[in-house]
N, C-alpha and C positions, 0 to 999 in steps of 0.2 A: 442573433435571433435564431431560435430553434427551427430546424427544418419542418417540424410539425405545426408551428404557428401559422404558416402560410396555408395549410391544408385544413379547411373548416371541418372536414369529416374527422380529423384527428384531435381537434381542440376539445378539451374536457369542459363540460358545463355542469352546473349543479343538478341538472336533470339526467345526466348520463348514468347508466348502470355501471356500478363498480366492476372492475375486472378481477373478481375474486379468484378465479382460477390462476391467472398469472401472478397475482399477489402471493397466493399460497405457494405456487411453484417456486417463485423467487425466494420466499422465506425458507422453504425446505432445502432448496439448492444451496443457499448461503449457509444454512445450519450445518449441512453435511460437508461443504467445502471447507469451512473454518474448523469444523470438528476434527478433520484429519490432522490439521496442524495443532489444535488444542491438545490432543493426546500426546503429541511429541513434546510440546512446551511444558506440560505438567511435570515431566522428569526434571526440569530445570527450575521449577517453581515460578514459571513465567505464564503470562496470559496473553490475550489478544493485543493489548496495548503494547506489550514488549515486542510482539511479532511485527506490528505495523512500524514501530520505530526501527527495529533491526532491518526490516525489508527496505525501507527508504534510505537508510544510511548506507546499506550495502550497495544499493543501486546507484546512489549518488555520493561517492566518496568525497568528503570535504563539505558536505551539506552543512549549512549553519543552523543553529538552533532556531533563528527567526524563520528561515526557509522551511524547516520541519514543522514549526507551529502553523505556518500558513497552509502547508499541504494537508496536515491532519485536522486543521480547524479546531484546535483545542487551546486551552489556556496554558501559560507557562507553568502554573502551579500543577496542572494535571500531568504535564510532561516531566517535571522535576523528579518525582518519585521513580517513575519507570526508567528514566535515563540514568539516574543514580544507581539503580540496581544493575542495569546493563553494564555500567562502567565498573562498579564494585566487583562484579563477577567476571570481568575481563572479556566482555563481548563487544564493547564499544570503547573507544578512547576519544577524548576531546583535546584538540590541539589549538594553540593560538593561531589565529588567522595569518595567512601569508602577507596579505596587504594591510590588514588592520588587526593587530595582535589582540585587541579587545573583543573581536568577534570570534567566538570559538567555532571551530569546524569539527565535524564528527566523522569518525572513521571506524569501520568494523575491524576488529582484531582478527587474527587467524581463526580463533574459536568462533567469533561472531560470523565470519564468512562461511565457515563450515556448517553452523547451525542454520543460517539463512538458506544455504544451498539444500540442505536436507528438507527444510520446510517447503521450498519451491518445488523440489522433486516430488514430494507427497501430493502437493496440489496439482502439479503438472500431470501426474498419473490420472487424477480424477478428470481433468480436462481432456486428456487423450482418450479416455474411455468414452466420454460423452461425445466428443467430436467425431470419434470413429463411427458412431452410429448415424451420423448425419451426412456422410459422404463428402465428396470433393468441395461442395459449397459451404460446408459446415463452419470452417474457421473464418472465412471472410464474413459470413452472415452473423456469426456469434460476435465477432469483433465489431462489426457495424452496429449491431444491436446494443452492445455494452457501451460503445462510444456515444450512441444516441441517448442512453440513459443518464449520462453525466451532464450536469448543469453546464451549459455553455459558458457561463460566467465563473465557473469553478476554477480556483487556482490549480496549477500544475496538472493540465490534462495529460492523458497517457503518453502522448508524443513527447512531452517535455520531461518525462521521467526516465526516458531511456538513459542507460548508464553513460555518463560523461567520462571523458578521459580523466584519469586519476589526478587529483589535486593533492597528492600525498606530500606535503611539505610542512615544516614547522615541527616543534617538539611536542611530545605527548603531554597532556595535562589532565589531571584528575578533576572531576567536577566537585 
């Protein structure tokens, strides 16, 4: 249950005035946040979908395709083109699973890790600038706010996405 659900003052109803200012601020913040990465991705012929796949594969070496589909909440068909391009351009490799060779596990290559780091650094600079203006309580408040925005029933909450120990085993396999 969301922490907001218990507080009647925070429950939305059909009569509530929309929070247009916050909606617009979130829209523009997101536009500029992903825009920094978009400009970098253009040089590779990649878009936001490539970024999301590369991000999660880099953060969770050995992630299976099924796990990635659950995190991104997309269809296998939507993922196939993006993943194939990342594999063909040597940013990600798919390997037979350690426990079940039929389940492919995904790993970033050296080039993939390098690009993911550059993208994270660009976005981290934007966060640092914004958080610097908020003082000491900025990071905990921003973290709490963003966590509260995530659907509590959503797969892979932020805490579950922390990088796990590497599961780098098995031979590389092209998709």
